[in-house]
Biopython code that builds the backbone (N, CA, C, O; Angstrom):
import numpy as np
from Bio.PDB.StructureBuilder import StructureBuilder

atoms = [
    (1, "MET", "N", (92.132, 110.270, 95.387)),
    (1, "MET", "CA", (93.349, 109.702, 94.425)),
    (1, "MET", "C", (92.314, 108.752, 92.947)),
    (1, "MET", "O", (91.370, 107.978, 93.101)),
    (2, "ASN", "N", (92.608, 108.958, 92.353)),
    (2, "ASN", "CA", (92.357, 107.869, 90.748)),
    (2, "ASN", "C", (93.094, 106.680, 90.749)),
    (2, "ASN", "O", (94.320, 106.705, 90.639)),
    (3, "SER", "N", (92.236, 105.275, 90.901)),
    (3, "SER", "CA", (92.791, 104.193, 91.363)),
    (3, "SER", "C", (93.315, 103.735, 90.320)),
    (3, "SER", "O", (93.694, 102.565, 90.266)),
    (4, "ALA", "N", (93.434, 104.628, 89.248)),
    (4, "ALA", "CA", (93.528, 104.073, 87.586)),
    (4, "ALA", "C", (94.912, 104.998, 87.374)),
    (4, "ALA", "O", (95.335, 104.390, 86.391)),
    (5, "GLN", "N", (95.511, 105.625, 87.515)),
    (5, "GLN", "CA", (96.401, 106.181, 87.848)),
    (5, "GLN", "C", (97.715, 105.389, 88.460)),
    (5, "GLN", "O", (97.641, 104.528, 89.337)),
    (6, "LYS", "N", (98.936, 105.847, 87.830)),
    (6, "LYS", "CA", (99.912, 104.948, 88.174)),
    (6, "LYS", "C", (101.385, 105.827, 88.471)),
    (6, "LYS", "O", (102.005, 106.697, 87.858)),
    (7, "TYR", "N", (101.579, 105.039, 89.843)),
    (7, "TYR", "CA", (102.631, 106.033, 90.994)),
    (7, "TYR", "C", (104.306, 105.250, 90.653)),
    (7, "TYR", "O", (104.655, 104.184, 90.146)),
    (8, "GLN", "N", (104.917, 106.259, 91.153)),
    (8, "GLN", "CA", (106.116, 105.457, 91.219)),
    (8, "GLN", "C", (107.284, 106.113, 92.551)),
    (8, "GLN", "O", (107.339, 107.313, 92.820)),
    (9, "LEU", "N", (107.780, 105.492, 92.959)),
    (9, "LEU", "CA", (108.922, 106.975, 94.269)),
    (9, "LEU", "C", (109.749, 107.581, 93.973)),
    (9, "LEU", "O", (110.667, 107.536, 93.155)),
    (10, "ASN", "N", (109.224, 108.491, 95.045)),
    (10, "ASN", "CA", (109.764, 109.256, 94.820)),
    (10, "ASN", "C", (111.434, 109.143, 94.153)),
    (10, "ASN", "O", (112.027, 108.065, 94.117)),
    (11, "GLU", "N", (111.974, 110.303, 93.706)),
    (11, "GLU", "CA", (113.488, 109.676, 93.556)),
    (11, "GLU", "C", (114.281, 109.643, 93.974)),
    (11, "GLU", "O", (115.338, 109.046, 93.766)),
    (12, "GLU", "N", (113.766, 110.624, 95.031)),
    (12, "GLU", "CA", (114.983, 111.071, 96.798)),
    (12, "GLU", "C", (114.508, 109.299, 98.063)),
    (12, "GLU", "O", (114.939, 108.950, 99.162)),
    (13, "ILE", "N", (113.673, 108.798, 97.282)),
    (13, "ILE", "CA", (113.300, 107.120, 98.137)),
    (13, "ILE", "C", (114.339, 105.735, 98.379)),
    (13, "ILE", "O", (114.782, 105.107, 97.418)),
    (14, "SER", "N", (114.524, 105.516, 99.242)),
    (14, "SER", "CA", (115.731, 104.742, 99.502)),
    (14, "SER", "C", (114.780, 103.480, 100.280)),
    (14, "SER", "O", (114.299, 103.632, 101.403)),
    (15, "LEU", "N", (114.625, 102.300, 99.505)),
    (15, "LEU", "CA", (113.827, 100.986, 99.871)),
    (15, "LEU", "C", (114.518, 99.934, 100.005)),
    (15, "LEU", "O", (115.346, 99.562, 99.174)),
    (16, "THR", "N", (114.241, 99.323, 101.103)),
    (16, "THR", "CA", (114.944, 98.712, 101.784)),
    (16, "THR", "C", (113.500, 96.962, 102.520)),
    (16, "THR", "O", (112.353, 97.034, 102.962)),
    (17, "GLU", "N", (114.141, 96.111, 102.354)),
    (17, "GLU", "CA", (112.916, 95.123, 101.966)),
    (17, "GLU", "C", (113.854, 93.940, 103.455)),
    (17, "GLU", "O", (115.042, 93.690, 103.657)),
    (18, "VAL", "N", (112.448, 93.475, 104.239)),
    (18, "VAL", "CA", (113.149, 93.038, 105.343)),
    (18, "VAL", "C", (112.193, 92.127, 105.456)),
    (18, "VAL", "O", (111.053, 92.516, 105.706)),
    (19, "ASP", "N", (112.414, 90.993, 105.325)),
    (19, "ASP", "CA", (111.661, 89.926, 105.102)),
    (19, "ASP", "C", (110.417, 90.013, 104.368)),
    (19, "ASP", "O", (110.638, 89.982, 103.157)),
    (20, "GLU", "N", (109.129, 90.115, 104.670)),
    (20, "GLU", "CA", (108.048, 90.199, 103.364)),
    (20, "GLU", "C", (107.730, 92.055, 103.791)),
    (20, "GLU", "O", (106.612, 92.447, 103.456)),
    (21, "GLU", "N", (108.345, 92.751, 104.250)),
    (21, "GLU", "CA", (107.916, 93.777, 104.448)),
    (21, "GLU", "C", (108.618, 95.389, 104.263)),
    (21, "GLU", "O", (109.603, 95.522, 104.989)),
    (22, "LEU", "N", (108.296, 96.580, 103.457)),
    (22, "LEU", "CA", (109.147, 97.304, 102.659)),
    (22, "LEU", "C", (108.969, 98.752, 103.821)),
    (22, "LEU", "O", (108.129, 99.443, 104.397)),
    (23, "VAL", "N", (110.587, 98.541, 103.608)),
    (23, "VAL", "CA", (110.443, 100.443, 104.414)),
    (23, "VAL", "C", (111.095, 101.173, 103.483)),
    (23, "VAL", "O", (111.945, 100.738, 102.707)),
    (24, "LEU", "N", (110.641, 102.444, 103.570)),
    (24, "LEU", "CA", (110.735, 103.428, 102.699)),
    (24, "LEU", "C", (110.794, 104.599, 103.118)),
    (24, "LEU", "O", (109.784, 105.192, 103.498)),
    (25, "LEU", "N", (112.192, 105.225, 103.122)),
    (25, "LEU", "CA", (113.316, 106.644, 103.506)),
    (25, "LEU", "C", (113.302, 107.435, 102.230)),
    (25, "LEU", "O", (113.705, 107.101, 101.116)),
    (26, "ASN", "N", (112.613, 108.842, 102.735)),
    (26, "ASN", "CA", (112.460, 109.449, 102.223)),
    (26, "ASN", "C", (114.308, 110.433, 102.349)),
    (26, "ASN", "O", (114.254, 111.358, 103.160)),
    (27, "LEU", "N", (115.364, 110.302, 101.829)),
    (27, "LEU", "CA", (116.847, 111.013, 101.664)),
    (27, "LEU", "C", (116.487, 112.444, 102.141)),
    (27, "LEU", "O", (116.959, 112.955, 103.157)),
    (28, "ALA", "N", (115.805, 112.900, 101.494)),
    (28, "ALA", "CA", (115.805, 114.307, 101.669)),
    (28, "ALA", "C", (115.466, 115.010, 103.334)),
    (28, "ALA", "O", (116.210, 115.744, 103.983)),
    (29, "THR", "N", (113.949, 114.437, 103.753)),
    (29, "THR", "CA", (113.306, 114.929, 104.671)),
    (29, "THR", "C", (113.510, 113.598, 105.966)),
    (29, "THR", "O", (113.358, 113.836, 107.164)),
    (30, "GLY", "N", (113.764, 112.635, 105.577)),
    (30, "GLY", "CA", (114.252, 111.895, 106.748)),
    (30, "GLY", "C", (112.772, 110.760, 107.403)),
    (30, "GLY", "O", (112.601, 109.837, 108.199)),
    (31, "ALA", "N", (111.860, 111.741, 106.280)),
    (31, "ALA", "CA", (110.835, 110.585, 106.631)),
    (31, "ALA", "C", (110.882, 108.921, 105.670)),
    (31, "ALA", "O", (111.083, 108.507, 104.528)),
    (32, "TYR", "N", (110.563, 108.441, 106.975)),
    (32, "TYR", "CA", (109.832, 106.801, 106.143)),
    (32, "TYR", "C", (108.903, 106.016, 106.738)),
    (32, "TYR", "O", (108.246, 106.280, 107.745)),
    (33, "TYR", "N", (108.880, 105.098, 106.110)),
    (33, "TYR", "CA", (107.493, 104.547, 106.202)),
    (33, "TYR", "C", (107.215, 102.622, 106.179)),
    (33, "TYR", "O", (107.596, 102.029, 105.169)),
    (34, "GLY", "N", (106.659, 101.934, 107.151)),
    (34, "GLY", "CA", (107.029, 100.824, 106.742)),
    (34, "GLY", "C", (105.265, 100.386, 106.383)),
    (34, "GLY", "O", (104.152, 100.851, 106.631)),
    (35, "LEU", "N", (105.968, 98.985, 105.519)),
    (35, "LEU", "CA", (104.734, 98.241, 105.026)),
    (35, "LEU", "C", (104.707, 96.896, 105.102)),
    (35, "LEU", "O", (105.586, 96.114, 104.738)),
    (36, "ASN", "N", (103.431, 96.608, 105.699)),
    (36, "ASN", "CA", (103.736, 95.307, 105.812)),
    (36, "ASN", "C", (103.565, 94.440, 104.546)),
    (36, "ASN", "O", (103.446, 95.076, 103.499)),
    (37, "HIS", "N", (103.539, 93.317, 104.481)),
    (37, "HIS", "CA", (103.573, 92.470, 103.330)),
    (37, "HIS", "C", (102.512, 93.042, 102.210)),
    (37, "HIS", "O", (102.778, 93.263, 101.029)),
    (38, "VAL", "N", (101.275, 93.223, 102.851)),
    (38, "VAL", "CA", (100.271, 93.529, 101.308)),
    (38, "VAL", "C", (101.166, 94.793, 100.783)),
    (38, "VAL", "O", (101.803, 94.972, 99.745)),
    (39, "GLY", "N", (100.894, 95.762, 102.190)),
    (39, "GLY", "CA", (101.700, 96.940, 101.040)),
    (39, "GLY", "C", (103.053, 97.233, 100.282)),
    (39, "GLY", "O", (103.301, 98.102, 99.446)),
    (40, "ALA", "N", (103.722, 96.409, 100.733)),
    (40, "ALA", "CA", (105.007, 95.932, 100.054)),
    (40, "ALA", "C", (104.618, 95.143, 98.239)),
    (40, "ALA", "O", (105.154, 95.320, 97.145)),
    (41, "ARG", "N", (103.634, 94.407, 98.624)),
    (41, "ARG", "CA", (103.133, 93.742, 97.542)),
    (41, "ARG", "C", (102.632, 95.155, 95.714)),
    (41, "ARG", "O", (102.862, 95.261, 94.509)),
    (42, "VAL", "N", (101.598, 96.099, 97.272)),
    (42, "VAL", "CA", (101.165, 97.028, 96.066)),
    (42, "VAL", "C", (102.387, 98.077, 95.638)),
    (42, "VAL", "O", (102.160, 98.851, 94.708)),
    (43, "ILE", "N", (103.445, 98.104, 96.186)),
    (43, "ILE", "CA", (104.612, 98.784, 96.043)),
    (43, "ILE", "C", (105.276, 98.718, 95.069)),
    (43, "ILE", "O", (105.658, 99.665, 94.382)),
    (44, "LYS", "N", (105.664, 96.573, 94.768)),
    (44, "LYS", "CA", (106.194, 96.147, 94.013)),
    (44, "LYS", "C", (105.421, 95.604, 92.473)),
    (44, "LYS", "O", (106.057, 95.256, 91.478)),
    (45, "ALA", "N", (103.751, 95.645, 92.599)),
    (45, "ALA", "CA", (103.574, 95.864, 91.237)),
    (45, "ALA", "C", (103.429, 97.788, 90.894)),
    (45, "ALA", "O", (103.055, 98.189, 89.792)),
    (46, "LEU", "N", (103.657, 98.386, 91.607)),
    (46, "LEU", "CA", (103.817, 99.702, 90.988)),
    (46, "LEU", "C", (104.877, 100.024, 90.449)),
    (46, "LEU", "O", (105.050, 100.824, 89.530)),
    (47, "GLN", "N", (105.933, 99.144, 91.248)),
    (47, "GLN", "CA", (107.122, 99.501, 90.337)),
    (47, "GLN", "C", (107.389, 98.696, 89.272)),
    (47, "GLN", "O", (108.077, 99.446, 88.580)),
    (48, "ASP", "N", (107.294, 97.570, 88.625)),
    (48, "ASP", "CA", (106.255, 96.684, 87.490)),
    (48, "ASP", "C", (105.801, 97.684, 86.852)),
    (48, "ASP", "O", (105.828, 97.507, 85.634)),
    (49, "GLY", "N", (105.390, 98.671, 87.184)),
    (49, "GLY", "CA", (104.258, 99.520, 85.893)),
    (49, "GLY", "C", (103.128, 99.742, 85.678)),
    (49, "GLY", "O", (102.518, 100.562, 84.992)),
    (50, "GLN", "N", (102.581, 98.025, 87.057)),
    (50, "GLN", "CA", (101.154, 98.087, 86.638)),
    (50, "GLN", "C", (99.931, 100.048, 87.764)),
    (50, "GLN", "O", (100.553, 101.032, 88.165)),
    (51, "SER", "N", (98.882, 99.952, 87.856)),
    (51, "SER", "CA", (98.037, 100.337, 88.073)),
    (51, "SER", "C", (97.711, 100.670, 89.830)),
    (51, "SER", "O", (97.379, 99.697, 90.508)),
    (52, "VAL", "N", (97.768, 101.422, 90.204)),
    (52, "VAL", "CA", (97.101, 100.899, 91.467)),
    (52, "VAL", "C", (95.670, 100.154, 91.457)),
    (52, "VAL", "O", (95.563, 99.472, 92.476)),
    (53, "GLN", "N", (94.574, 100.075, 90.648)),
    (53, "GLN", "CA", (93.421, 99.459, 90.290)),
    (53, "GLN", "C", (93.623, 97.841, 90.247)),
    (53, "GLN", "O", (93.170, 96.952, 90.968)),
    (54, "GLU", "N", (94.422, 97.817, 89.197)),
    (54, "GLU", "CA", (95.558, 96.920, 89.205)),
    (54, "GLU", "C", (96.009, 95.984, 90.209)),
    (54, "GLU", "O", (95.621, 94.822, 90.331)),
    (55, "SER", "N", (96.866, 96.593, 90.921)),
    (55, "SER", "CA", (97.353, 96.175, 92.109)),
    (55, "SER", "C", (95.896, 95.369, 93.354)),
    (55, "SER", "O", (95.918, 94.271, 93.910)),
    (56, "ILE", "N", (94.797, 96.472, 93.406)),
    (56, "ILE", "CA", (93.611, 96.126, 94.249)),
    (56, "ILE", "C", (93.121, 95.041, 93.597)),
    (56, "ILE", "O", (92.383, 94.416, 94.360)),
    (57, "GLN", "N", (93.218, 94.444, 92.321)),
    (57, "GLN", "CA", (92.372, 93.338, 92.248)),
    (57, "GLN", "C", (92.935, 91.671, 92.388)),
    (57, "GLN", "O", (92.521, 90.530, 92.592)),
    (58, "GLN", "N", (94.498, 92.648, 92.053)),
    (58, "GLN", "CA", (95.435, 91.216, 92.387)),
    (58, "GLN", "C", (95.252, 90.769, 94.352)),
    (58, "GLN", "O", (95.545, 89.729, 94.943)),
    (59, "ILE", "N", (94.911, 91.520, 94.647)),
    (59, "ILE", "CA", (95.442, 91.469, 96.374)),
    (59, "ILE", "C", (94.204, 90.881, 96.712)),
    (59, "ILE", "O", (94.196, 89.706, 97.078)),
    (60, "SER", "N", (92.886, 91.696, 96.623)),
    (60, "SER", "CA", (91.498, 90.730, 96.249)),
    (60, "SER", "C", (91.835, 89.914, 96.143)),
    (60, "SER", "O", (92.193, 89.487, 97.240)),
    (61, "ALA", "N", (92.126, 88.766, 94.841)),
    (61, "ALA", "CA", (91.598, 88.115, 94.388)),
    (61, "ALA", "C", (92.587, 86.887, 95.325)),
    (61, "ALA", "O", (92.085, 85.803, 95.623)),
    (62, "HIS", "N", (93.946, 87.230, 95.693)),
    (62, "HIS", "CA", (95.018, 86.924, 96.121)),
    (62, "HIS", "C", (94.481, 86.114, 97.466)),
    (62, "HIS", "O", (94.455, 84.888, 97.568)),
    (63, "TYR", "N", (94.083, 87.014, 98.418)),
    (63, "TYR", "CA", (93.565, 87.105, 99.794)),
    (63, "TYR", "C", (92.255, 86.506, 99.669)),
    (63, "TYR", "O", (91.973, 85.825, 100.655)),
    (64, "GLN", "N", (91.142, 86.549, 98.551)),
    (64, "GLN", "CA", (90.021, 86.466, 98.768)),
    (64, "GLN", "C", (89.605, 87.461, 99.589)),
    (64, "GLN", "O", (88.839, 86.947, 100.404)),
    (65, "LEU", "N", (89.724, 88.677, 99.801)),
    (65, "LEU", "CA", (88.704, 89.786, 100.455)),
    (65, "LEU", "C", (87.582, 90.770, 99.152)),
    (65, "LEU", "O", (87.356, 90.796, 97.942)),
    (66, "ASP", "N", (87.182, 91.429, 100.388)),
    (66, "ASP", "CA", (86.101, 92.213, 99.508)),
    (66, "ASP", "C", (87.158, 93.044, 98.223)),
    (66, "ASP", "O", (88.340, 93.156, 97.900)),
    (67, "LEU", "N", (86.240, 93.342, 97.950)),
    (67, "LEU", "CA", (86.993, 93.962, 96.552)),
    (67, "LEU", "C", (87.180, 95.712, 97.116)),
    (67, "LEU", "O", (88.238, 96.304, 97.328)),
    (68, "HIS", "N", (85.716, 96.254, 97.258)),
    (68, "HIS", "CA", (85.642, 97.567, 98.133)),
    (68, "HIS", "C", (86.320, 97.401, 99.670)),
    (68, "HIS", "O", (86.000, 98.463, 100.203)),
    (69, "VAL", "N", (86.794, 96.921, 100.282)),
    (69, "VAL", "CA", (87.144, 97.061, 101.635)),
    (69, "VAL", "C", (88.775, 97.379, 101.356)),
    (69, "VAL", "O", (89.519, 98.141, 101.974)),
    (70, "VAL", "N", (89.220, 96.009, 99.520)),
    (70, "VAL", "CA", (90.680, 96.793, 99.721)),
    (70, "VAL", "C", (90.723, 97.609, 99.004)),
    (70, "VAL", "O", (91.839, 98.069, 98.765)),
    (71, "ASN", "N", (89.741, 98.087, 98.433)),
    (71, "ASN", "CA", (90.060, 99.224, 97.637)),
    (71, "ASN", "C", (89.916, 100.209, 98.524)),
    (71, "ASN", "O", (90.702, 101.118, 98.256)),
    (72, "ALA", "N", (89.099, 100.487, 99.692)),
    (72, "ALA", "CA", (89.112, 101.141, 100.077)),
    (72, "ALA", "C", (90.629, 101.839, 101.009)),
    (72, "ALA", "O", (91.003, 102.977, 101.293)),
    (73, "ASP", "N", (91.105, 100.598, 101.220)),
    (73, "ASP", "CA", (92.706, 100.316, 102.554)),
    (73, "ASP", "C", (93.918, 100.802, 101.580)),
    (73, "ASP", "O", (94.808, 101.640, 101.729)),
    (74, "ILE", "N", (93.549, 99.854, 100.445)),
    (74, "ILE", "CA", (94.668, 100.790, 99.370)),
    (74, "ILE", "C", (94.761, 101.857, 98.967)),
    (74, "ILE", "O", (95.913, 102.246, 98.774)),
    (75, "GLU", "N", (93.781, 102.680, 98.698)),
    (75, "GLU", "CA", (93.564, 104.257, 98.629)),
    (75, "GLU", "C", (94.133, 104.971, 99.379)),
    (75, "GLU", "O", (94.908, 105.870, 99.055)),
    (76, "GLU", "N", (93.697, 104.539, 100.898)),
    (76, "GLU", "CA", (93.833, 105.113, 101.819)),
    (76, "GLU", "C", (95.239, 105.289, 101.989)),
    (76, "GLU", "O", (95.629, 106.452, 102.092)),
    (77, "LEU", "N", (96.320, 104.102, 102.054)),
    (77, "LEU", "CA", (97.626, 103.311, 101.792)),
    (77, "LEU", "C", (98.346, 105.103, 101.224)),
    (77, "LEU", "O", (98.980, 106.079, 101.624)),
    (78, "MET", "N", (97.545, 104.432, 99.875)),
    (78, "MET", "CA", (98.343, 105.190, 98.559)),
    (78, "MET", "C", (98.638, 107.159, 99.024)),
    (78, "MET", "O", (99.673, 107.823, 99.087)),
    (79, "ASP", "N", (96.829, 107.596, 99.317)),
    (79, "ASP", "CA", (97.005, 109.063, 100.037)),
    (79, "ASP", "C", (98.374, 109.199, 101.205)),
    (79, "ASP", "O", (99.194, 110.118, 101.213)),
    (80, "GLN", "N", (98.344, 108.164, 102.028)),
    (80, "GLN", "CA", (99.250, 108.795, 102.863)),
    (80, "GLN", "C", (100.504, 108.677, 102.285)),
    (80, "GLN", "O", (101.284, 109.469, 102.814)),
    (81, "LEU", "N", (101.028, 107.989, 101.389)),
    (81, "LEU", "CA", (102.423, 107.666, 100.651)),
    (81, "LEU", "C", (102.200, 108.708, 100.017)),
    (81, "LEU", "O", (103.122, 109.432, 100.394)),
    (82, "VAL", "N", (101.436, 109.446, 99.106)),
    (82, "VAL", "CA", (101.475, 110.098, 98.477)),
    (82, "VAL", "C", (102.077, 112.093, 99.360)),
    (82, "VAL", "O", (102.928, 112.938, 99.082)),
    (83, "GLN", "N", (100.997, 111.938, 100.419)),
    (83, "GLN", "CA", (101.250, 113.241, 101.492)),
    (83, "GLN", "C", (102.735, 113.104, 101.667)),
    (83, "GLN", "O", (103.406, 114.090, 101.364)),
    (84, "GLN", "N", (103.438, 111.881, 102.171)),
    (84, "GLN", "CA", (104.439, 111.921, 103.117)),
    (84, "GLN", "C", (106.001, 112.078, 102.012)),
    (84, "GLN", "O", (107.181, 111.996, 102.351)),
    (85, "LYS", "N", (105.231, 112.393, 100.264)),
    (85, "LYS", "CA", (105.805, 112.268, 99.236)),
    (85, "LYS", "C", (106.885, 111.532, 99.119)),
    (85, "LYS", "O", (107.976, 111.889, 98.674)),
    (86, "LEU", "N", (106.456, 110.098, 99.677)),
    (86, "LEU", "CA", (107.422, 108.514, 99.361)),
    (86, "LEU", "C", (106.809, 108.659, 97.777)),
    (86, "LEU", "O", (107.666, 108.098, 97.094)),
    (87, "LEU", "N", (105.982, 109.033, 97.079)),
    (87, "LEU", "CA", (105.455, 108.900, 96.117)),
    (87, "LEU", "C", (105.099, 109.725, 95.302)),
    (87, "LEU", "O", (105.047, 110.861, 95.775)),
    (88, "VAL", "N", (104.746, 109.614, 93.955)),
    (88, "VAL", "CA", (104.607, 110.615, 92.646)),
    (88, "VAL", "C", (104.071, 110.154, 91.967)),
    (88, "VAL", "O", (104.602, 109.079, 91.687)),
    (89, "GLU", "N", (102.879, 110.389, 91.241)),
    (89, "GLU", "CA", (101.803, 110.336, 89.962)),
    (89, "GLU", "C", (103.220, 110.031, 89.014)),
    (89, "GLU", "O", (104.192, 110.779, 89.118)),
    (90, "ARG", "N", (103.220, 109.025, 88.222)),
    (90, "ARG", "CA", (103.841, 108.974, 87.365)),
    (90, "ARG", "C", (103.504, 109.611, 86.216)),
    (90, "ARG", "O", (102.290, 109.820, 86.198)),
    (91, "VAL", "N", (104.248, 110.138, 84.935)),
    (91, "VAL", "CA", (103.815, 111.294, 83.909)),
    (91, "VAL", "C", (103.859, 110.590, 82.667)),
    (91, "VAL", "O", (103.579, 111.170, 81.618)),
]
sb = StructureBuilder()
sb.init_structure("model")
sb.init_model(0)
sb.init_chain("A")
sb.init_seg("    ")
for serial, (resi, resn, name, xyz) in enumerate(atoms, 1):
    if name == "N":
        sb.init_residue(resn, " ", resi, " ")
    sb.init_atom(name, np.array(xyz, "f"), 0.0, 1.0, " ", f" {name:<3s}", serial, name[0])
structure = sb.get_structure()
């Protein structure tokens, strides 16, 4: 995954917010994915047009976490969401 890349939700995704968490549902496949408040922040940042890297930097600063740890965790999450076809690269 290229952290400078921008992603967007797949067009077939339904997004539901529950408290500070998000549930992503692929209407075509039935696959769903629950995200905690940090994952929800990432998705909202992507929806606002930010790159993954911008999101990583903001989360690292907000929670005062090591940038390398946040980077590894968010990259893993992005890979999972792309594999599940919940996110697609923005063209």
